[in-house]
C-alpha positions in Angstrom: -42.1 7.2 -44.9 -39.0 6.0 -43.0 -35.7 7.9 -43.7 -34.0 4.7 -44.8 -36.5 4.2 -47.6 -36.2 7.9 -48.6 -32.4 7.5 -48.7 -32.6 4.4 -50.9 -35.2 5.9 -53.3 -33.3 9.2 -53.7 -30.1 7.2 -54.4 -31.8 5.1 -57.0 -33.4 8.1 -58.8 -30.1 10.0 -58.9 -28.1 7.0 -60.2 -30.4 6.7 -63.3 -28.5 9.7 -64.7 -25.3 7.6 -65.0 -26.4 6.2 -68.4 -26.8 9.7 -69.9 -23.4 10.7 -68.6 -21.9 7.6 -70.2 -23.2 8.9 -73.6 -21.2 12.1 -73.5 -18.2 10.2 -72.2 -18.3 7.9 -75.2 -19.1 10.7 -77.8 -17.9 13.9 -76.3 -17.1 15.9 -79.4 -20.3 14.8 -81.2 -22.4 15.8 -78.2 -20.7 19.2 -78.1 -21.2 19.8 -81.8 -24.9 18.9 -81.7 -25.4 21.1 -78.6 -23.8 24.1 -80.4 -26.1 23.6 -83.5 -29.1 23.4 -81.2 -28.2 26.7 -79.5 -27.7 28.4 -82.8 -31.0 27.1 -84.3 -33.0 28.1 -81.2 -31.6 31.6 -81.3 -31.8 32.5 -85.0 -34.7 34.9 -84.5 -33.2 36.9 -81.6 -31.6 40.3 -82.1 -28.1 38.7 -81.9 -29.2 35.8 -84.2 -30.3 38.2 -86.9 -27.2 40.3 -86.6 -24.9 37.4 -87.2 -27.3 35.5 -89.4 -27.5 32.4 -87.3 -30.0 30.8 -89.8 -27.1 30.3 -92.2 -24.6 28.9 -89.7 -24.3 25.1 -90.1 -20.8 24.4 -88.9 -18.4 25.2 -86.1 -16.0 26.9 -88.6 -18.7 29.4 -89.7 -19.7 30.0 -86.1 -16.1 30.7 -85.1 -15.5 32.9 -88.1 -18.7 35.0 -87.8 -19.2 35.5 -84.1 -16.5 37.4 -82.1 -15.1 36.5 -78.6 -16.8 38.8 -76.1 -16.1 40.1 -72.6 -18.8 41.2 -70.2 -18.2 44.8 -71.1 -18.9 44.1 -74.7 -22.1 42.2 -73.9 -23.3 44.7 -71.3 -25.4 46.9 -73.6 -27.5 43.8 -74.7 -27.8 42.6 -71.2 -29.0 46.0 -70.0 -31.7 46.0 -72.7 -33.0 42.7 -71.3 -32.8 44.0 -67.7 -35.0 46.8 -68.8 -37.7 44.4 -70.0 -36.8 43.8 -73.7 -36.8 40.1 -74.5 -35.6 37.9 -77.4 -32.3 40.0 -77.5 -29.7 37.2 -77.2 -31.9 34.2 -76.1 -35.2 32.9 -77.4 -37.1 32.5 -74.1 -37.8 35.3 -71.6 -35.0 36.0 -69.1 -36.1 37.6 -65.8 -33.2 36.4 -63.5 -29.8 38.0 -63.3 -27.0 36.7 -61.1 -25.2 39.8 -59.6 -21.5 39.2 -59.5 -18.8 41.8 -58.8 -15.9 39.2 -59.1 -12.6 40.3 -57.6 -11.2 42.5 -60.3 -13.3 45.7 -59.7 -16.2 47.0 -57.7 -18.5 47.3 -60.7 -21.3 44.8 -60.6 -21.9 42.3 -63.4 -25.5 41.1 -64.1 -25.2 37.6 -65.7 -28.4 36.4 -67.4 -29.9 33.2 -66.0 -32.5 31.6 -68.3 -35.0 29.0 -67.1 -33.1 26.5 -69.3 -29.9 27.3 -67.5 -31.6 26.9 -64.1 -33.1 23.5 -65.0 -30.6 22.0 -67.5 -27.4 23.4 -66.0 -27.4 24.6 -62.4 -29.9 22.1 -60.9 -28.8 19.3 -63.2 -25.2 19.9 -62.0 -26.2 19.7 -58.4 -28.1 16.4 -59.0 -25.2 15.0 -61.0 -22.8 15.9 -58.1 -24.9 13.7 -55.8 -25.2 11.0 -58.5 -21.5 10.7 -58.9 -20.9 10.7 -55.2 -23.5 8.1 -54.5 -22.3 6.0 -57.5 -18.8 5.9 -55.9 -20.0 5.4 -52.3 -22.6 2.6 -52.3 -23.0 2.6 -48.5 -23.7 6.4 -48.3 -26.5 7.4 -45.9 -26.5 11.0 -47.2 -30.3 11.4 -47.2 -30.7 10.2 -43.6 -29.6 13.7 -42.6 -29.4 17.2 -44.0 -26.9 19.2 -46.1 -25.6 22.4 -44.5 -25.4 24.9 -47.3 -23.5 28.2 -47.1 -24.4 30.5 -50.0 -24.3 34.2 -50.8 -25.5 37.0 -48.6 -27.8 38.8 -50.9 -31.6 39.1 -51.1 -33.4 39.1 -54.4 -34.1 42.6 -55.8 -36.7 43.5 -58.4 -36.1 46.1 -61.2 -38.3 46.5 -64.3 -40.0 43.2 -63.6 -36.6 41.5 -63.7 -34.8 40.1 -60.6 -31.2 40.0 -59.5 -29.2 38.7 -56.6 -26.4 36.2 -55.8 -26.6 33.1 -57.9 -27.1 31.0 -54.7 -30.1 33.3 -53.7 -31.6 32.8 -57.2 -31.2 29.0 -56.9 -32.8 28.9 -53.5 -35.6 31.2 -54.7 -36.4 28.8 -57.6 -35.8 25.4 -56.1 -38.7 23.0 -55.5 -40.2 23.0 -52.0 -39.1 19.5 -51.2 -35.4 20.5 -51.6 -35.6 22.7 -48.5 -36.5 19.7 -46.3 -33.1 18.1 -47.1 -31.2 21.3 -46.5 -30.3 23.5 -43.5 -30.4 26.3 -42.6 -33.9 27.4 -43.8 -34.3 29.5 -46.9 -35.1 32.5 -44.7 -31.7 32.3 -43.0 -29.8 31.3 -46.2 -31.1 34.5 -47.8 -30.1 36.9 -45.0 -28.0 39.8 -46.3 -25.8 40.7 -43.3 -23.0 38.2 -43.1 -22.1 38.3 -39.4 -25.8 38.1 -38.3 -26.3 35.3 -40.8 -23.4 33.2 -39.4 -24.9 33.5 -35.8 -28.3 32.4 -37.1 -26.9 29.5 -39.1 -25.0 28.2 -36.0 -28.1 28.5 -33.8 -30.3 26.6 -36.3 -27.9 23.9 -37.5 -26.0 22.8 -34.4 -28.8 20.4 -33.3 -29.5 19.0 -36.8 -28.3 15.7 -38.1 -25.9 17.1 -40.8 -24.5 14.5 -43.1 -22.9 16.8 -45.7 -22.0 20.5 -46.2 -21.5 22.7 -49.2 -19.9 26.0 -49.8 -16.7 28.0 -50.6 -13.7 26.6 -48.5 -12.6 29.9 -47.1 -16.0 31.0 -45.8 -17.0 27.6 -44.8 -13.9 27.3 -42.6 -14.9 30.6 -40.9 -18.3 29.2 -40.2 -17.0 25.8 -39.0 -14.4 27.3 -36.6 -17.1 29.6 -35.1 -19.4 26.6 -34.8 -16.7 24.7 -32.8 -16.0 27.8 -30.7 -19.7 28.3 -30.0 -20.5 24.7 -29.1 -17.2 23.9 -27.3 -16.6 20.8 -29.5 -13.2 19.6 -30.4 -14.1 18.6 -34.0 -17.1 18.5 -36.2 -17.8 14.7 -35.7 -18.4 15.4 -32.0 -21.2 17.7 -33.2 -22.4 15.8 -36.3 -21.3 12.1 -36.0 -22.9 11.2 -39.4 -20.9 13.7 -41.5 -19.6 12.0 -44.6 -18.8 14.5 -47.3 -17.9 18.2 -48.0 -18.9 19.5 -51.5 -16.7 22.5 -52.2 -15.8 24.9 -55.0 -15.0 28.6 -55.7 -11.4 28.6 -54.7 -8.5 26.1 -54.8 -8.9 23.7 -51.8 -5.2 23.0 -51.3 -4.3 25.9 -49.0 -7.2 24.9 -46.7 -6.8 21.1 -46.8 -4.7 20.6 -43.6 -7.0 23.0 -41.6 -10.0 20.9 -42.6 -8.3 17.7 -41.7 -7.9 19.0 -38.1 -11.6 19.7 -37.7 -12.6 16.6 -39.7 -10.1 14.0 -38.3 -11.4 10.9 -40.1 -9.6 9.3 -43.1 -12.8 8.0 -44.7 -14.4 11.5 -44.8 -14.8 12.5 -48.4 -14.2 15.8 -50.2 -15.9 16.4 -53.6 -15.1 19.5 -55.7 -17.2 21.3 -58.2 -16.5 24.1 -60.7 -19.4 26.4 -61.1 -20.1 30.1 -61.5 -22.9 32.6 -62.2 -22.4 31.8 -65.9 -22.9 28.0 -65.5 -22.0 24.7 -63.9 -19.0 23.3 -65.7 -17.3 20.4 -64.1 -17.6 17.9 -61.2 -15.2 15.6 -59.4 -16.3 12.1 -60.5 -13.9 9.9 -58.6 -13.1 9.6 -54.8 -9.9 11.2 -53.6 -9.2 13.0 -56.9 -8.4 16.6 -57.8 -9.5 16.2 -61.4 -12.9 17.5 -62.5 -15.0 15.9 -65.3 -16.1 18.5 -67.8 -19.9 18.2 -68.1 -20.8 18.3 -71.8 -24.6 18.2 -71.9 -25.6 21.2 -69.7 -26.4 23.6 -72.6 -22.8 25.0 -72.6 -20.5 24.8 -75.6 -16.8 25.1 -74.7 -13.9 26.8 -76.5 -10.4 27.5 -75.4 -7.6 30.0 -75.9 -4.1 28.8 -75.3 -2.6 31.2 -72.7 0.7 31.5 -74.6 -1.3 33.3 -77.3 -3.9 35.0 -75.1 -4.3 38.7 -75.7 -1.6 38.7 -78.5 -2.1 39.4 -82.2 -1.6 35.6 -82.6 -4.4 34.6 -80.3 -6.2 31.5 -81.5 -9.4 29.8 -80.3 -9.8 26.1 -80.4 -12.7 23.7 -79.7 -12.7 20.8 -77.3 -11.5 18.2 -79.8 -8.2 20.1 -80.3 -7.1 20.7 -76.7 -3.8 19.2 -75.4 -2.8 17.9 -72.0 -1.0 20.1 -69.4 -1.5 23.4 -71.3 -3.2 26.4 -69.7 -6.2 27.7 -71.5 -8.6 30.6 -71.1 -12.1 29.3 -71.0 -14.7 30.6 -73.6 -18.4 29.5 -73.3 -21.6 29.7 -75.3 -24.6 29.0 -73.1 -28.3 28.4 -72.9 -28.6 31.8 -71.3 -27.5 33.6 -74.4 -23.8 34.2 -73.6 -22.2 33.8 -77.0 -18.4 33.1 -77.1 -18.1 34.7 -73.7 -14.7 35.0 -72.1 -15.5 34.0 -68.5 -12.0 34.9 -67.2 -11.0 31.5 -65.8 -8.0 29.4 -66.9 -8.0 25.6 -66.9 -5.7 22.8 -68.0 -6.6 19.3 -69.0 -5.4 16.3 -67.0 -7.1 13.8 -69.2 -8.5 13.7 -72.7 -10.5 10.5 -72.4 -12.6 11.5 -70.6 -12.1 15.2 -70.6 -11.0 16.2 -67.1 -9.7 19.5 -66.0 -8.2 21.5 -63.2 -8.9 25.2 -62.7 -5.6 27.0 -62.7 -6.5 30.6 -62.1 -7.9 33.8 -63.7 -6.8 35.5 -66.9 -6.5 38.7 -65.0 -5.1 37.1 -61.8 -1.6 35.9 -62.7 1.9 37.6 -62.6 3.9 37.8 -65.7 5.8 41.0 -65.2 9.2 39.3 -65.6 8.2 36.4 -67.9 7.6 34.1 -65.0 4.0 33.2 -66.0 3.0 32.5 -62.4 -0.5 31.1 -62.0 -2.8 30.8 -58.9 -2.5 27.0 -59.2 1.3 27.4 -58.7 1.0 29.6 -55.6 -1.8 27.6 -54.0 0.3 24.4 -54.3 3.4 26.1 -53.1 1.6 27.5 -50.1 0.3 24.0 -49.2 3.8 22.6 -49.7 5.5 25.2 -47.6 2.9 24.9 -44.8 3.5 21.1 -44.7 7.3 21.6 -44.5 7.2 24.2 -41.8 4.1 22.9 -39.8 2.3 26.2 -40.5 -1.2 27.2 -41.5 -2.1 30.1 -43.8 -5.5 31.8 -43.6 -5.2 34.0 -46.8 -2.6 35.6 -49.0 -2.1 37.9 -52.0 1.0 38.6 -54.2 2.1 41.5 -56.3 5.3 42.4 -58.2 8.0 44.7 -57.0 8.9 46.5 -60.3 12.5 47.0 -61.4 13.9 50.4 -60.8 17.3 51.4 -62.2 19.7 48.7 -61.3 17.3 47.1 -58.8 16.0 43.7 -59.7 12.3 42.8 -59.4 10.7 40.5 -56.9 7.4 39.2 -55.7 5.9 40.7 -52.5 3.5 38.6 -50.5 1.0 39.5 -47.8 0.2 36.4 -45.8 -2.1 36.0 -42.8 -1.1 32.9 -40.8 -3.3 31.2 -38.3 -0.4 31.4 -35.9 2.6 33.4 -36.9 5.6 31.2 -37.6 8.5 31.4 -35.1 10.9 31.8 -38.1 9.4 33.6 -41.1 12.6 33.3 -43.0 12.3 29.5 -42.9 8.8 29.7 -44.4 10.0 32.3 -46.9 12.7 30.0 -48.1 10.4 26.9 -48.2 7.8 28.9 -50.2 10.4 30.3 -52.7 11.8 26.9 -53.3 8.4 25.3 -53.7 7.4 27.8 -56.4 10.6 27.1 -58.2 9.9 23.4 -58.1 6.4 24.0 -59.6 7.2 26.7 -62.2 10.3 26.4 -64.4 9.9 30.0 -65.7 10.0 31.4 -62.1 12.9 29.1 -61.4 14.8 30.4 -64.4 14.2 34.1 -63.4 15.3 33.3 -59.8 18.5 31.4 -60.9 21.4 33.3 -59.2 18.9 36.1 -58.6 19.3 36.8 -62.3 16.0 38.7 -62.8 14.2 38.2 -59.6 15.4 38.6 -56.0 14.0 36.3 -53.3 10.3 36.9 -52.5 9.4 39.2 -49.6 6.8 38.3 -47.0 4.7 40.7 -45.1 3.1 39.0 -42.1 -0.5 40.2 -42.0 -2.2 41.1 -38.7 -5.1 38.9 -37.6 -8.3 39.4 -39.7 -6.6 41.8 -42.1 -8.2 40.1 -45.2 -11.5 39.7 -43.5 -11.5 43.4 -42.6 -10.5 44.4 -46.1 -13.4 42.4 -47.6 -15.7 43.9 -44.9 -14.9 47.5 -45.8 -15.6 46.6 -49.5 -19.0 45.0 -48.4 -17.8 41.6 -49.8 -18.1 39.3 -46.8 -19.4 35.8 -47.5 -20.8 34.0 -50.5 -18.6 33.8 -53.6 -16.4 36.8 -52.7 -12.7 35.8 -52.9 -9.3 37.4 -52.1 -7.5 38.2 -55.4 -4.4 35.9 -55.1 -2.2 37.3 -57.9 -2.0 40.6 -59.7 0.3 42.3 -62.2 -0.3 45.6 -60.3 0.2 46.6 -56.7 -3.3 48.0 -56.0 -4.6 45.2 -53.8 -1.3 44.8 -51.9 -1.0 48.5 -51.2 -4.6 48.7 -49.9 -3.9 45.8 -47.5 -0.6 47.4 -46.4 -2.4 50.6 -45.6 -4.8 48.7 -43.3 -2.1 46.6 -41.7 -2.0 48.7 -38.5 -5.7 49.6 -38.4 -8.2 47.7 -36.4 -11.8 47.2 -37.6 
């Protein structure tokens, strides 16, 4: 069958989903309410269902009153029972897949349950919807005339007690239909390689001669791959290598600090960037418009959403609200109930709503990754935007960064201390420092108030990191590639001190 016919047929099939999306756009709160009741009914005979008497829950109010908000640590004993082979613990159908995720907060691994329902009705459905929205907005797309270059995790699948665990990307590759591999590159064998640096070399070797029309992965690691690809092939930009490239599907970290670097290796105005918000726990939101930073919250993936306003988070006055009660421009901690049996699970991400009709969000950071030592309530969204702004003002490029507080001692005021790795060190660091400090003040009024006349906070301090410092730090923690991220902000100094101790070491 000619590729043009395949392209047209695939586009037609994916676009049929638009009508279902329109249903939850029209009746968002009703769709969510019905979804919750279905999750409760289907799980009434599980261990969890019997403990909390799901059979007698017929309203959101009863659900919220009866079932507590849970962290991973609180759910871990139940998850471990399932990992050892016991079923019907927190979900009705057998669970044999667990997405291994260490996150960025500690070295201890999390094992997130992934049911068959979550694979089909959430993760794969989200991937198809991403293509559906892109094709719906770009009628002339020839996406399926070529292949999608995917860059996933670096873990194999491991078996334990007849259950299996690995990176979410490895689980998805392991379970996807055989036809899906034909439209992707590299091969499954290379995609599942464990050793990051060997894997990168293999990806370059296999994909450089393919007709790549799109690519997908975390911006930080994808940039490493693409720069190595250009270095290896001697090309000036990616269009010289893949002339039919049309879109980059990205997620995992805020794209803003990397945008200008991508523009240099993808120098075409018409090239598209499409963002997603997914995690081991589920697929949550998709960019549904061209040239937008807002993500449409997907409401029919078997996930029920609740939100904790960050101004009450972790306090005795903490309150939890459902989707119908959210407000614009407020930061919320995200709480999810899923078709993998995560009940009122605090995922650790923060979001804010940019639209209520339809419900669109932006991811603003992590509940544990912010700085509020001095009442400044600094979020990752603030620092990512400030970095992008300062880079533009000073014609600079930042590879990675992390920030920690300098605590007050005696009469000494506090400050924020940064470790920043630049692509090329700026001639005048003080100019960048001033631009960054002023950019944060323009984006965060609480920080601005604390900085006014150096009242509480002194000007921020920048440590210029040596080349590859962050890469080497992740490498020594065995966290290269995949979904592993640099922790941007912390109320403690642990990450910063570790980096400073490696500043004058070479890998």
